[in-house]
N, C-alpha and C positions, 0 to 999 in steps of 0.2 A: 193474178197480182197479189203480192204478199201484203200483210197488214202493216201499217205504219203508225208509230206513236204520234198522236196529235201534237202540233207545234207548241201549244200552251202548257204541255206537261214538262216538268223538270226531268230531263233525261239522266240526271245523276241519281234519281230516285226510282223512276220507272223506265225500263228499257227492255228491248227484245234481244235474246240470244238464240243462236241456232243450236240444235242438239249436238252438232259436231264440235261446237266450241266449249262444251261442258266436259270437263275432265277433273277427276279428283273431288275436291270439296264442292258441294252444291249449295252455295250461299251467294246472295246478291253482290256483296263487296268483291268476292273473288271473281265472279263472272264479269263484273265491270272492269276489274283490273286486266283480266285476260283479253277483253276486247281492246283496251287501250294499248296493250303491249304486244298484241298479236303480230303486228308487222314491224320488223326491225331490219336494219341494213345488213346485219350479220346473223349467222346461224347461232341459235341459243343452245347452251349446254348447262346441265344442272351442276351446281357447285360441287356436289359429292364426286363428280367425275374429274374434278380439277384439283383434288386434294392428294397430298402425299401420305397422310395418315388420318385416322378418325379424329373428329373434333374432341376437345378435352375441356371439361369444366374446371373452374379455378379452385383455389384454396378456400377452406372454410375458417380461416383464422380471424381473430379480432384484430382490428387495427390499433396500433399504439403510436404515440407521438414520435415522429422522425426528427432527431435532433441535429443532424448534419447531412450534407450532400454526399458524404462518404457511405452512409448507411443505405442498404437496399430499400427501394421504394415499392410500396404496395399499391398497385394500380386498381382502383375501384371505379364503379360506374359514375360516382359523383365527381371523380377527377377529370372526366372526359366531357368536353363541351359539345355543343350541338354541331360543330364542324369537325369533330373527331380529334380535337387537340387537347393534350394534357399540358397544363402550365408548368413549365420546367423551373420557373422562378419560385414556385411554392414548394415548401418542403414536403407537404403531404404526410402520409403515414408509412409505417413499416409494421412488422409483426415479430413476436418473440420466437416463433417457430417457422422456419423457411425450408420447404422441401424443394429439392433440385428439380423435380418434375414440373414445378410451376414457374420456373425461371424463364423469362421471355428471351427470344432470339430475334435477330434482325429479320424483318419481313413477316413476323407473326401478326395475324389480324385477330382482334378481339371483337366479339359481338355481344351486346347486352341482351340478356335473355328474359328479364323480368322488370316490372315496375313501369313507371310513367315514361321512362326513356328507353323502353324496349326497342331494339333495332339499331341503337347507336353503335358506331364502330370506331376502332382505334387501330392505326397501323404503327407497329413498334419499330423504332430505329435505334441502333446501338447508342448507348449513352455512357458517360464516364463512370456510372454506377450501375449496379445490378437492379433489375426490375422483376417483380413477380406479380401475379394477378389473382383477383378475388373470385369467389364462387358464383356471383351473379353474372360473370362473364364467361364466354366460351371461346377457346382458342382454335383457329383454323390455320393450317399450314398448307400452302398451295404448291403445286408443281410448277416451278418457274419456267419449264420448257413449254408450258401451255398458256399460262396466264401470269402476268406480273402482279405482285402483291399491291403495287401502287395503282394498277388498273382496277383491281377488285375494290380497293378502298375508294377510288374515285367514283366507281359505279354506285357505291353505297351512299354517296353524298348527293345523288341526283333525285329529282322529284319522283321519277318513275319507281325508284327503290322505296321511297317513303310510302307510295301508294301500295306497293306489295306488302310492306309492313302492316299498314292499316287493314289490308285484306286477309293476311295470313294469321295475325294474332287472334287468339281465342278470347272472346269477351268474358271477362270475369272481374272480380274486385281488383285483382292484380294482373294486368295484361302480361302474357308470356308467350315466348316462342322457343321451342326446344331445339336441340342440335339436329334432330332428324328433319324438322321443318325447315331449318336454315339450309340444310343440304339440298332441299328441293328447289331452292331459288334458281331460276333459269337466267343465265347471263349471256347477253349478246357478245360473241367472242371474235373480234377481228384478229388479224395476224399480229405478231409481236411488234413489228415496226409501227403499225397504226396504234397499238396500245401505248407505245412510247410517246407517240405524237399527242395522243389524248392526255396522257399523264402530264406532259409538259404544259398543256393548256391549263389544267387544274392547278399544277404547281405554281405557275405564274399568277393565277388568281389568288392563291394563298399568300404568295410573296407580296403582292400588292396590298392585300388586306393587312398583313403584318407590318408593312412599311407605314401605312396610314395610321394604324393603331399606335405604333411607336411615336409618330409625330403628335398624335392626340395626347398620349401619355406625357410627353415632354411638356406640352402646354399645361396639363393638369398639375404636373409636379411643380411648375413654376408658381402656382397660386399661393402656396404656403409661404414661400420666401417673399412674395410681393406683399401679402397682408401684414406679415411681421415687420417688414421694412417700413411700410407706411405708418405703422403704429409705433415704430421706434423700439421694438422689443427684441431682446436677445434671449434665446431659449436657455433655461437653466441647464447646467451641466450635471450629468449623473456621476456621482462619486460613491463607489461601493466599499471604500476602505473602512476599517473598524471605527475610526474616529467619527465618521459621518453616521454610523449606525448606532451610536451610543449618545444618549442625551439625559439631562437631569431635569427634575421637576419637583415642585413643592408637594407635600402630601395631599393637600386639598385639591390639587390638580389631578390626582390619581383616582378621584371618584367622579363617575359620570362622564368622563371624557374619553378620548382615544389615546392609548399609550403606544400604539404600534410605531416603531422607529421610522418606517417608510413614510407614513402619513405626516408625522411631525417634521421630518426632514424636508419633504417636498412642500408641505404647506407653508413653512417659513420662507422658502425660496419664492413661492407664489406671492406671498404678502409683501415681500421686499422687492419684487420685480419692478424695474424702471420702465417707464412708458412715456410717450410724448403727450398723452392725454389723461384726464382724470379717469379713475376707475369706479365702476358701480357694480352692483350685483344684479342678477336676473330679477330678484324681487323688486328692484327699483324701476324696472322697465316693463313689467307685465301687470295686468289687471287682476289676475286670480292667483290663488295659492297653489294651483296645480290640480288637475282633474285626472283621476285614473279612468281607464277605458272600460268598455263593456266586457263582460265575462260570458261570451256566447260561443256556441259550437259552429265552426265554419261549415258551410254547405256549398254545393256547386253554384257558380255564378252564371247568369244569362243576361243578355243585353237588356238594359233598362232597370236592372236590380240596383239596390244600394250596395256599394262595395264595402267590404269589411277589411280594414287595413290592419295588418299584423306586422310585427318586427321583421319577419322574413320577406315581406313585400317591399322593403326599403333596401336599396343597394348601398354600397360603401360610400357613394358620393351624396347620399341623402336623397336620391331620386326614387320615384315610385316605379316598380317593375310592371311591365305590361302583361306578363304571362302568369298563369295560375291564379287568376282572380277568384275570390270567394265572396260569398255574402253570408247572411245568417237569418234565421226565422224571425227573431224578435228584434225589430229596429226601434230603439228608443231615441226620441228627438234630442234628449240632452247630450247624446254622444255624436250628433251630426257635426261634421267639420265645416268650418267657414274659411274664407280666404285669409291666408297668412297665419292661421293657427299653427303653433309650433309643437311638434311632438318629440319626446325623448324616450328612448328605450331605457327602462328601469332595471332590466334583468336580461341575462343571456348576452346579446350583443350590446351590453350596457353602454349608454352614452350616445348611441347612434341617434342622429337628429334628422328630422324631416319637416319641411314647411309646406303647408297645403296650398296649392294654387289651382287645382282642377275643379272649379266650382260648377262646371257643366255636368259633372258626374257625381251624384250624391254619394256620400261616404260617411261611415262611422269608424271609430278606432277601437282596438282591442285592449284588454286589460293590462298587458305588460308595457303599455305606452302611457305617457303622462302628457296631458295637453296644457299649454300655457297660452294665454291670449295677450298678444303684444300691444303695448301702448305706442302706436305709431307716431304720436306727437313727441315722443322722447327719443325713440330709436328706430332706424330704418329696418323693417322686417328682414329684407334680403341681406343687409349687412350683418345682422345678428345671426342669421342662418349660416352665412359663410364663415363667420367667426367660429361658430360651433362645429365647423368641419376642419379647423386649422390645428396645427400641432400643439399650440399652447392650450387649447381647450382639451385636447386628448391627454395632455399632461395633467390637467386638472382632474379629468375622469380617472386616470391611473392613480392619482393621489387620493381621491375621495372614496372610490369604490371599496366596499368592505370585503376583506379576504374571506371567501367562503367557497363551498362546492360550486355555487353559482353566484358570481359577483353581482352586487346590486347597489343602486343609489335611489333613495326615496325622494319624494317631491320637495320636502323641506331642504334636503341637501342640494337638489338642483337649483333651488332659489338662491343659493349662495355662490353660484358661478360668478367668477370675477371677470368683468367685461370692460375693456377700454372704451371710452365714449368720446369720440371726436365730435366736432360740430356736424350738424345735419348735412351740410354741403360736402364735407369730407366723407361721411358715411355713404352718401349717394355716389360719389366718385369711386370709392372702393367697390361698392356693390356693382356699379355699371361695368367696371373693368373686369371683375371676376365673371360676371354674367357673359360678357363678350368672349372671354377665354373658354368658358365652358361650352358656349355655342360653337366656337371654332372647332373645339375638340369633338363635339358631337357630329359636326359636319364631316370631319375627317373619318370618324368611325363609320358613318353612313356610306361614304365613298368607298371605303374598304369592303364593307359588306356587299355593296352593289357590284364591285369588281369581281368578287368571288361568285356571286349569283349569276353574273353574266357569263363567266367561264363555265359554270355548271350547265347553263342553258345551251351554250354552244356545243358542249360535249353531248348533251342529251339529243340535240338535233342531229348530230353526226351519227349517233348510235341508232336512233329510231327512224331517221330519215324523214322527220316532220318539221 
């Protein structure tokens, strides 16, 4: 009778393998992966036997701003999301020097070879503009008489592939997988008809996700028009003609003030803006003058730690991201966040706003953020937060930020934010309506995510027979 691992032992940490199951790298993660993927519905073939030519590393060019959709796009690791999608609505980057050998063709597959997103893949489809790819990506061109590019891409979206990535990547400060290691990937290979069937399942999952996300975005886009309409505000029009960029002032105004035409032009428009309600400044509705955050070095976070919130942890909607949490060694109590504390980014993504709600998780905030403590007897915290995500607030940020290599707004300048102040009942009505719209959008996004995950699970069960 062979030895069995006791039931109370975590079999993901301690397990038994037969000598015949050990091939190549002798490490626990790879051995566990081999056990889980040993049995599949289809014969497995190494990726290198399915290629038309050797894998190719990308260009080593620096990205520069892409100014129009007619310019070639430079595809980098950071352009590819966790589902292998590149956002075509974003302009992205281009480069000054573009070599023909890095131009992408229909059906090319890119694999990320380094960094936290190692293993990420992207399937290129022909676009109205040229695309080329960066050096931290590797191009694979498959033999379509054996394997469909769409099938290979679909396989790289499955949990079993993610486990292979975790097993094959070499532990280091910067995880990496080279072209030779990628070529060792064994892929269960059904016939082309079944590959087409599998691809359609995944495609439908992606289409459902995209449809749900489009519905969610429509709801989110409606928020700005709603809040401006409720406040009776018409956004100032931008006018770049010469007359609008020239102004006169007294000599005494030229000392200690701001003379840049953009500021003066837009500031006058903000001051004269018509609104259904009286206007106040942020200074009128907060208890403090603005507190700058901690200047600590981020370290890895584990469950139960105090979270260290940085600008990069806040998304474009002012919500806290759930991934890549960090903490720091020195936790000072005067930086601890409390419910409804309002944070503003003072540099970088200047003006980005976040309201703290998650009191179950202790958190402090970083130095490029400024905290204001809201006087809830005067202004509804949620109303203020939503206002600080609307287009009028962003117009104020664009007006106030000082032109520099890195734009910035200090605490005293933030205290001068112009805020329409309806009665409390109206503030609550606006806040409730926007909260409901955001909740509906989040629900649609979750439904889209679940539809895609369900498609992936169905495909994995077909391939592995489990």
